[in-house]
C-alpha distance (Angstrom), angle and dihedral (degrees) to the residues before:
residue distance angle dihedral
X1 . . .
X2 3.76 . .
X3 3.81 126.6 .
X4 3.78 116.6 -165.8
X5 3.80 129.1 -174.2
X6 3.79 117.3 -162.6
X7 3.78 127.5 -164.1
X8 3.82 126.9 172.1
X9 3.80 92.3 -12.1
X10 3.82 92.4 -52.9
X11 3.79 133.8 103.9
X12 3.83 107.3 -127.9
X13 3.80 92.9 166.7
X14 3.81 131.5 35.2
X15 3.82 119.5 165.6
X16 3.80 126.6 -176.6
X17 3.80 126.6 -159.7
X18 3.81 105.5 -162.4
X19 3.82 120.9 -150.9
X20 3.80 91.2 -112.8
X21 3.79 92.0 55.7
X22 3.79 90.3 50.9
X23 3.82 95.0 45.3
X24 3.80 98.9 43.5
X25 3.79 100.8 42.2
X26 3.84 115.0 110.6
X27 3.79 103.8 -75.2
X28 3.81 93.8 17.2
X29 3.82 123.0 134.4
X30 3.81 95.5 -98.7
X31 3.78 93.6 44.3
X32 3.81 92.4 50.8
X33 3.80 92.8 45.8
X34 3.79 93.8 49.2
X35 3.81 91.0 48.3
X36 3.81 90.1 55.0
X37 3.81 91.6 49.9
X38 3.81 89.3 51.6
X39 3.79 91.6 59.2
X40 3.81 114.6 109.6
X41 3.79 117.6 -90.4
X42 3.82 98.2 44.5
X43 3.80 114.7 141.9
X44 3.80 102.9 -156.8
X45 3.78 106.7 17.1
X46 3.84 95.1 163.9
X47 3.80 94.7 49.3
X48 3.80 93.7 44.4
X49 3.81 90.6 47.6
X50 3.81 92.2 53.9
X51 3.80 91.0 46.3
X52 3.80 92.2 48.1
X53 3.81 93.7 50.9
X54 3.82 92.9 47.0
X55 3.81 92.3 46.7
X56 3.79 93.1 51.8
X57 3.80 98.6 40.9
X58 3.80 120.0 0.1
X59 3.83 91.2 -172.4
X60 3.81 92.2 68.4
X61 3.78 116.5 91.7
X62 3.77 114.7 -146.8
X63 3.75 142.3 -175.9
X64 3.77 116.0 -158.5
X65 3.81 118.8 -154.7
X66 3.79 121.4 179.7
X67 3.80 117.3 -155.3
């Protein structure tokens, strides 16, 4: 998403909200999905986590570590 403010034919303000910022903010799609995977009883938490991140935003690199 882009937000642009114009004044006197110039652009004094241009803000960008990238997909990753939207998806990974608290309550975002990726955050909610990863929280559900982390719930007890999951079979392949690492694999599902990778898949979830790539499905929501393929531009985000990730490294999943299960402890």
